[in-house]
BAFI-3210 file (N, C-alpha, C; in Angstrom, 3 decimals, decimal comma, padded with zeros to 6 digits):
// residues 140
n [1|2|3|4|5|6|7|8|9|10|11|12|13|14|15|16|17|18|19|20|21|22|23|24|25|26|27|28|29|30|31|32|33|34|35|36|37|38|39|40|41|42|43|44|45|46|47|48|49|50|51|52|53|54|55|56|57|58|59|60|61|62|63|64|65|66|67|68|69|70|71|72|73|74|75|76|77|78|79|80|81|82|83|84|85|86|87|88|89|90|91|92|93|94|95|96|97|98|99|100|101|102|103|104|105|106|107|108|109|110|111|112|113|114|115|116|117|118|119|120|121|122|123|124|125|126|127|128|129|130|131|132|133|134|135|136|137|138|139|140]
n.u [030,061|030,258|029,068|030,203|029,373|029,327|030,139|031,094|032,500|033,995|034,888|036,977|037,430|038,811|039,989|042,807|045,485|046,779|045,071|041,823|038,616|036,231|032,738|030,631|027,203|025,363|026,822|030,010|030,426|030,823|030,300|031,366|034,316|036,693|039,849|041,686|045,165|047,571|051,476|053,686|053,580|052,488|049,611|047,772|045,287|043,186|040,853|038,729|036,443|034,500|034,390|034,063|034,644|037,173|040,599|039,558|039,686|041,711|040,094|040,319|040,262|040,734|038,848|038,678|040,180|042,638|042,343|043,617|045,302|045,564|047,508|046,271|047,011|048,899|046,684|044,969|043,285|042,760|040,880|040,212|038,901|037,762|035,553|033,717|029,900|028,804|030,397|030,498|032,006|032,090|032,622|032,114|029,605|026,855|026,107|023,441|022,423|019,470|019,446|019,550|021,989|023,547|026,220|029,121|031,731|035,544|038,513|042,223|044,029|047,182|050,036|052,096|051,723|053,419|052,059|049,834|049,554|047,956|046,920|045,530|045,877|043,323|040,379|039,400|035,984|034,829|035,552|034,489|031,339|028,427|026,063|023,612|023,342|022,000|022,079|022,278|021,222|019,933|019,748|019,336]
n.v [005,196|001,886|-001,131|-004,114|-006,984|-009,271|-007,563|-004,294|-000,968|001,259|004,962|007,181|010,546|013,081|014,881|014,566|013,832|011,472|009,506|007,719|006,914|004,713|003,707|000,810|001,175|001,944|003,338|003,258|000,816|-002,184|-001,569|-002,334|-001,752|000,300|001,199|003,284|004,663|006,568|006,983|009,316|009,202|006,692|004,328|002,207|000,163|-001,277|-004,178|-003,298|-003,925|-002,205|-001,528|-000,282|002,393|003,266|002,429|000,823|-002,949|-004,886|-007,048|-010,462|-011,800|-010,748|-008,625|-006,356|-004,684|-002,437|-000,873|001,305|004,578|008,199|010,755|013,847|016,948|018,110|017,096|016,439|013,357|010,828|007,711|004,620|001,192|-002,004|-004,764|-007,733|-007,952|-009,619|-011,264|-013,090|-013,427|-013,155|-010,795|-009,112|-006,290|-007,585|-006,545|-006,049|-005,242|-002,368|-001,616|000,676|001,714|002,797|004,757|005,667|008,400|009,273|011,274|011,768|014,346|014,848|014,560|013,493|011,462|008,682|006,183|004,037|001,465|-001,020|000,453|003,283|006,664|008,871|009,783|013,810|014,830|016,915|015,646|013,503|011,771|010,935|009,128|008,467|005,543|004,702|001,723|001,205|-000,071|001,209|004,370|007,426]
n.w [007,489|005,942|004,427|003,783|002,596|005,142|007,283|009,200|008,120|009,753|009,534|010,831|011,341|013,100|015,862|017,653|020,401|021,493|022,017|020,865|021,661|021,332|021,603|021,654|023,771|026,301|028,463|030,126|031,429|030,810|027,909|024,415|022,918|020,950|020,782|019,350|019,140|018,957|018,753|017,591|014,270|013,856|014,161|016,369|017,117|019,099|020,088|022,811|026,033|028,376|031,609|033,690|035,708|034,658|033,066|029,366|029,281|027,805|024,955|024,760|022,271|019,386|017,488|015,433|012,791|011,392|008,923|007,522|007,682|008,078|009,091|009,158|009,859|012,083|015,006|013,877|012,579|010,162|010,075|009,480|010,112|010,459|011,230|012,137|011,670|013,647|015,643|017,605|019,952|023,394|024,940|023,095|021,608|019,585|016,418|014,177|011,397|010,260|013,095|015,743|017,769|021,070|021,204|022,325|022,590|023,581|024,009|024,266|024,903|025,605|024,556|025,544|027,511|028,289|028,269|026,256|025,941|027,873|030,028|029,738|029,549|032,226|031,110|029,974|031,638|030,000|027,237|026,643|025,259|024,508|022,278|019,373|016,777|013,920|012,359|009,063|005,867|003,744|001,628|002,476]
ca.u [030,244|029,863|028,854|030,722|029,623|029,213|031,649|031,038|033,350|033,748|035,753|036,747|037,347|039,147|041,159|043,672|047,173|047,001|044,392|040,070|037,916|034,542|032,148|028,928|026,469|024,632|028,097|031,349|030,482|029,400|030,555|032,197|035,094|037,640|040,686|042,817|046,071|049,096|052,384|054,224|053,088|051,811|048,355|047,502|043,874|042,646|039,242|038,572|035,530|034,414|033,959|033,718|035,275|039,074|040,564|038,826|040,115|041,913|039,966|042,160|040,302|040,858|037,747|038,990|041,513|042,846|042,771|043,903|044,810|046,023|047,934|046,413|047,783|049,164|045,672|043,831|043,916|041,515|041,004|039,671|038,650|036,731|034,761|032,435|028,638|028,742|031,970|030,675|033,171|031,374|033,229|031,786|028,479|027,141|025,425|022,917|021,174|018,428|018,620|019,955|022,394|024,183|027,341|030,089|033,634|036,000|039,862|042,835|045,222|048,203|051,283|053,455|051,948|054,110|051,347|048,947|048,964|046,638|046,275|044,832|045,185|041,893|039,888|038,342|034,606|034,553|036,041|033,505|030,206|027,309|025,358|023,246|023,683|021,336|023,036|021,144|021,654|019,200|020,529|018,700]
ca.v [003,972|001,764|-002,347|-005,051|-008,330|-009,383|-006,628|-002,920|-000,683|002,828|005,896|008,348|011,924|013,120|015,628|014,306|013,840|010,522|008,446|007,967|005,388|004,530|002,426|000,696|000,853|003,501|003,795|002,682|-000,596|-003,399|-001,230|-003,110|-000,618|000,091|002,653|004,393|005,405|006,917|006,888|009,137|008,999|005,337|003,943|001,490|000,056|-001,950|-004,064|-003,650|-003,564|-001,145|-002,527|000,824|004,005|002,396|002,069|-000,479|-003,792|-005,369|-008,459|-011,616|-011,648|-009,184|-008,698|-005,221|-004,447|-001,038|-000,936|002,503|006,279|009,373|011,853|015,229|018,178|018,197|016,417|016,251|012,512|009,939|006,167|003,661|000,063|-003,021|-005,619|-008,342|-007,592|-010,694|-011,513|-014,289|-012,913|-012,546|-009,200|-008,102|-006,203|-008,399|-005,702|-005,941|-003,839|-001,905|-001,292|001,410|001,410|004,220|004,945|006,860|008,549|009,768|011,098|012,196|015,463|014,554|013,749|013,187|010,843|007,774|004,541|003,889|000,059|-001,505|001,765|004,581|007,879|008,953|011,371|014,796|014,461|017,437|014,675|012,081|012,316|009,644|009,782|007,352|005,115|003,244|001,021|001,054|-000,290|002,592|005,567|008,683]
ca.w [007,666|005,458|004,763|002,827|003,076|007,197|007,882|008,811|007,946|010,293|009,119|011,471|011,243|014,575|016,538|019,212|019,676|022,032|021,569|020,770|022,107|020,444|022,234|021,824|024,753|027,213|029,526|029,898|031,989|029,590|026,582|023,629|022,705|020,053|020,614|018,186|019,724|018,256|019,150|016,911|012,969|013,480|014,409|016,963|017,072|020,077|020,855|024,580|026,717|029,279|032,724|034,793|035,332|034,585|031,430|028,872|028,858|026,129|024,813|024,404|021,010|018,646|016,193|014,675|011,567|011,007|007,566|006,803|008,563|007,489|010,029|008,025|010,474|013,764|015,880|012,786|011,603|009,684|010,456|009,089|010,799|010,350|012,323|011,466|012,588|014,736|016,100|018,699|021,268|024,691|024,821|021,701|020,916|018,140|015,608|013,234|010,328|010,671|014,584|016,419|019,185|021,650|021,677|023,225|022,749|024,528|023,714|025,068|024,111|025,901|023,754|026,640|028,298|027,790|028,396|025,500|026,271|028,484|031,237|028,522|030,840|031,915|029,713|031,222|031,580|028,591|026,521|026,170|024,452|024,145|020,999|019,211|015,632|013,212|010,804|007,758|004,514|003,116|001,682|002,895]
c.u [029,526|029,911|029,321|030,776|028,920|029,927|031,101|032,279|033,409|034,911|035,733|037,752|037,976|040,279|041,508|044,914|047,328|046,356|042,305|039,977|036,107|033,765|030,708|028,244|026,552|025,993|028,698|031,176|029,929|030,078|031,635|033,333|035,795|038,516|041,764|044,267|047,353|050,011|053,556|053,305|052,149|050,585|048,142|045,949|043,888|041,420|039,354|037,152|035,796|033,798|033,645|034,462|036,865|038,909|039,537|039,880|040,396|041,583|040,929|041,341|039,676|040,045|038,013|040,286|041,283|043,240|043,070|044,503|045,666|046,289|047,679|046,883|047,917|048,215|044,909|044,343|042,314|042,190|040,258|039,845|037,777|036,437|033,887|031,192|028,351|029,899|032,093|031,617|032,272|031,635|032,509|030,175|028,023|025,531|024,504|022,082|020,319|017,970|019,565|020,576|022,845|025,667|028,388|031,881|033,662|037,284|040,685|043,772|046,792|049,398|052,066|053,085|052,229|053,113|050,516|048,518|047,524|045,944|045,718|044,737|043,613|041,601|038,934|037,007|034,151|034,891|035,356|032,042|029,112|026,227|024,636|022,851|022,069|022,437|021,949|021,830|020,960|019,855|019,433|018,084]
c.v [003,086|-000,389|-003,063|-006,627|-008,559|-008,551|-005,228|-002,548|001,118|003,881|007,181|009,707|012,698|014,381|015,562|013,848|012,267|009,191|008,695|006,888|005,721|003,167|002,107|000,291|002,401|003,912|002,790|001,212|-001,152|-002,857|-002,007|-001,770|-000,624|001,175|002,381|004,870|005,615|007,425|007,599|009,759|007,473|005,366|002,748|000,943|-001,116|-002,381|-004,541|-003,801|-003,142|-002,267|-001,254|001,917|003,771|002,309|000,610|-001,645|-004,321|-006,767|-009,414|-011,966|-010,783|-009,224|-007,402|-004,899|-003,011|-001,208|000,019|003,767|007,409|010,667|013,129|016,556|018,184|017,173|015,930|014,771|011,818|008,542|005,479|002,160|-000,391|-003,680|-006,346|-007,942|-008,441|-011,402|-013,099|-014,060|-012,583|-011,140|-008,188|-007,677|-006,604|-007,262|-006,506|-005,033|-003,719|-001,599|-000,771|001,022|002,572|003,593|005,769|006,953|009,391|009,844|011,657|013,181|015,283|013,556|013,234|012,204|009,558|006,322|004,883|002,352|-000,306|-000,742|002,836|005,789|008,224|010,365|012,486|014,156|015,571|016,095|013,550|012,566|010,706|010,565|008,239|006,935|004,523|002,659|000,577|000,902|000,642|003,379|006,613|009,574]
c.w [006,649|005,772|003,767|003,039|004,644|008,063|007,821|008,956|008,634|010,026|010,128|011,394|012,438|014,961|017,603|018,939|020,358|021,686|021,439|020,718|021,465|020,922|021,539|023,225|025,143|027,834|029,475|030,056|030,974|027,958|025,743|022,910|021,948|020,324|019,747|018,913|018,814|018,819|017,754|015,288|012,889|014,634|015,143|016,998|018,272|020,483|022,240|025,030|027,827|030,660|034,147|034,098|035,755|033,305|030,649|029,164|027,527|025,681|024,561|022,970|020,192|017,561|015,315|014,155|011,367|009,180|006,756|008,052|007,893|008,817|008,865|008,746|011,739|014,720|014,696|012,660|011,391|009,848|010,118|009,352|010,584|011,271|011,721|012,087|013,271|014,360|017,059|019,605|022,265|024,869|023,820|021,888|019,882|017,432|014,646|012,356|010,571|011,917|014,784|018,002|019,547|021,624|022,046|022,415|023,347|023,686|025,079|024,292|024,641|025,235|024,713|027,255|027,624|027,385|027,465|025,448|027,107|029,527|029,897|030,039|030,600|031,016|030,285|030,664|030,378|027,151|026,046|026,190|024,753|022,814|020,224|017,457|015,339|011,663|010,612|006,732|003,559|002,764|001,807|001,665]
res [m|r|f|e|g|d|e|i|i|f|l|l|d|f|y|a|n|l|y|v|s|i|g|f|g|r|q|m|r|f|s|d|c|v|v|i|a|f|r|g|d|t|a|y|l|t|d|r|h|g|i|g|q|v|s|p|i|i|d|s|q|q|d|v|t|l|t|g|y|n|k|l|s|g|t|h|k|l|v|e|f|r|r|k|l|i|t|n|d|p|c|d|k|q|l|e|i|e|k|g|y|y|m|q|y|s|f|h|n|d|s|k|t|a|n|i|g|n|d|l|p|e|h|d|d|d|d|a|k|k|f|r|i|y|l|s|m|t|n|l]
***
């Protein structure tokens, strides 16, 4: 993670066949999510928001930009995306530097699942985790 002006840039290194979802929030409901999905060697990025134990809804205002990706091997992928810290989108979490946030991620590995549009296939409980990050301009 790094900052450029009023933007935050995320670099994700993960293993998944179909999608990975990163969300700001303690729980899926009311979370601000970014979903990176793959069809073959092509990556698709969508800005979404969680409403509960269903697939996150695609935001009408897309505030994330895919800046690069690489399929390293099999399910191993590297993805970079960016978004403004303050988007003024009511569906997005407005981010501040020098502040901590709860986050969560989930993924799905069934590459045979056809639909990666509005309704994502449900992930297993073991494929979802929560963690906390602190956005800081200070190097440790």
